[in-house]
C-alpha positions, 0 to 999 in steps of 0.5 A: 508493504515495506520497501526493504526487498525492492531496493535490495534488489536494485542494490543487486544490479549495476545503475547503468543496468537498470537504466539501460532496460526498458519494461517488457510487457508481456500477453499475461502482464495485460491480462492482469492489468487490464481494467477495460477488457470486455471480459471484466468489465461486464460484471461487478464483484459483489460476494467472495464465498470462499473454501480452502481445505489446507493439507500441511502433510503434502503442502496442497490445498483444495476448495471452491470460491463462490463468486456472486455478481452483479451485471453491469454491461453487456454479457461476454466471457467471463475472465476468472484468474488461477495462477498455475500450477493451480488447477480448476475442477470446475465451474458450476452456474445454477446447478450446471457446468460451464465451460471453459477455456484457460489462457496462462493464469486466466480462464474464459467462461462461457457462460449459457444462464440468461445475464440480464442487466441488473441481475445478481448471479453466483458462479462457483469454481473448484479448483486444487493443486499445490500452490507457488511457494513464496521464495522471499515473503512478503514480496515474493508471494505465495504460500510460506510452510514452515514452523516456529523456533519450537517446530510448530507448524506455521502456514501463512500467505502474500500476494501483494503484487504477484497477485490473490489468483496465487492462491484463489480464483476471483477477478484479480485486481484492485479495480474491483472489490466486493462488498463483503467476504467469507474466509472459511479455511480447514486445517488439522484442528491442532492449528488454528487459522486467523483471517480478516474479519470477525471469527463467526465459528469454528466447526470440527469435522470429527476427521481430525480437521475444523473450519475456521470461518472468517466474515468481512463485512466491508469491502476489501481487495484481493491481495488482503485477503489471508492466512495465517495459521499457527498450533501456538497462537496466543490471544488477548485484546482490548478496546480503543476508545475511538472517533465511532467509538469502540473499536475491538483490538485482537493481538495473535501472537506466538504463545512464547512472545505473549509478554513482549506482545503485551509490551509491545503492542500498548502503541496501538493506541498512540497510533490509531489516536495519530492517524484518526487526528490525522485521516480520519476514523479508522476504516473499519470499526465493523472488522476491528484491528488484528495484529497477527504474528507472521514469519514475515517482516509484516504485510497491511492484510485489512483488519489483519495486519501481519507483524513480523518485526521481533518486537522491537522499534525501528524496523528489523533493527534500523531506522530509515531515516538515520536520525534515530528518530524510527528507533522510537517507534515500532515501524510495523505496526506503524506504517502497515496500519497507515495502509488501513486507510491509504491502500486498504480504505482507498485503494488504487485501482490500477498498481501503477498508481501504487504511490497513492498507497506507499507514498502516504504510508511513508507520509504517515511515518513522519506523521507518527514522529511528530504526533509523538515528538512534534512536529521538527521531530516528523519534518526531520524524520522524513527529510532523513528519509532522502537517503533511499530515494534513488530516482532511477526510474519514474514512480509511476509506469505503464498502466493496463499491464500490472506494472508497479513502479519502483521503490520511490514511491516510498521515500520519494513520494513521502517527500513530494507529500511533505512538500505538499504540505509547505505549498498548502502553508495551513495545517488546519487545511492539510489535516482537512485535506488528508481528511477529506481524501478518507472522507470523500474516498472511503472504502473505494477503488480509486485512480491516482488522478482522482487523489491529485485532482482531490488535493489541487482543488482542496488546497486551491492550488493547481499542484498538477505540474507538482504530481507530475514532476515527482511521480513521472520523472526522475528529475529534482526540481534545481532552483538555479540562482545567482547572487550578485550584491544585494539581488538574488536572480532565481529559476526552477530548471529540470522541471516538467513544461509550465512547473511553478511550484512555491518555494521558501528561501532566505531572504532576510536574516528572520526567517524563510520567505516564498517566492514564486519561480518559474523557468523564467528568471526572476530577481528579488532583494537580498537583505541577508547580513551575509549572502552566502547564508542563503539557503531553501527551506529543507521542508521542500524536496528541491535541490538548490544550484548556485551557478554563478559558483557551481561548487557553492550549489548543489545542497537539498 
């Protein structure tokens, strides 16, 4: 997901107000965010069979979802999420009605059928209503009912953060993904839907409606499931010869943007080449790769990326890094596609760990710049993104309450990863770590701690304090130093206890030397011909502070 709305919302509020208002979490937040409630943990979703009929004339939907699950614990009530104002009509298991109670946006089903450990069972939820309309998609989720510039209907869903249960019933947590899913969407037969996975069949019903049935053969997180429907889609495609063989590429622009799409989407090949090099094979060869035009900026819907970047480079005409480098490529193609690895294949169990999605996707922008223009350009792009780090609140918020971290999960998280690359100090090893993450956690849900521990183990360096510093505080590590003659004295300040990150500085005229500061003062000989030229390598996201001459310090 992109970062604009998060920034805009914060910039519209005085900084002091943001800092002085601690978050308040509700009972509803706990129901959505809990990963340990007995109503959720005794069953594991294996398949969603989603069927939705859309009535554009009155903006309503109706349908059902067959939830197939494996019994993995002692049976309890079953929590199924569906957000108001949508209404559950009935729940059925083994041909019998199931009784249930509603608690806000959660329904609790009292199952009477036997639920033996290890068994696979199915409950079907029938529902209808007028779903929430997205006010500012993709950040304010729900349904978008709109028309293109020619007046043709255009219907799209977006629900990252707010949750997939804003339009269909499911276990609405990122911690439990089905192994596969059917998405069958019924619309007036003049409107065609593009959803995730591969199109199995189109079934006309003889009443002016038809159903597009899509099938996702791989695990998929809830917020990735999407509808993108129009009466004006064009289609073209191709094949990318990747690490696992041929990968189908399918593109669905509006018909009057077909030629622009043919030009712009050529970037997909270089993007895939770059990310397969750094991250490993594209995770969804079975389901393919799609770009589909949507009326919002874009979203990382798995195997079906929403595209709304006006067929131009940059992001809506801007370069986040302010270096000009971001205008050399299409932000939505690059950023949202990076989520196929980080976010869609490797999915954070708790929304609080969304840095696993967004920090890596932000960092991937720099890697793509590096693939196109060289390592120095990639670093310059990432460093330029520091313009967007605010350090108002920590990246990681509270767990278990469906809380998303600050907007710093994008740029600051990318800076953190770029800094860790310097700590590793070996690009071949760094690439092995990134590819190893995608191999080890392939198609899995994870905690942020699992990612941290894996990176530490593979780097051979304890990175726990580095992660704690950048993810759980708003402090930028400050390298405090004094220069007296030919001696440099230095230490870390504004850091978590035990912080001892190595950093590269200029001790001689020949380039950077790695030193190992702690919070205690240390000293090193300084052999610069001009001591005033002392500097910290800008590839590290830190502040240098000359405590002997405060006016001279403070650069980063």
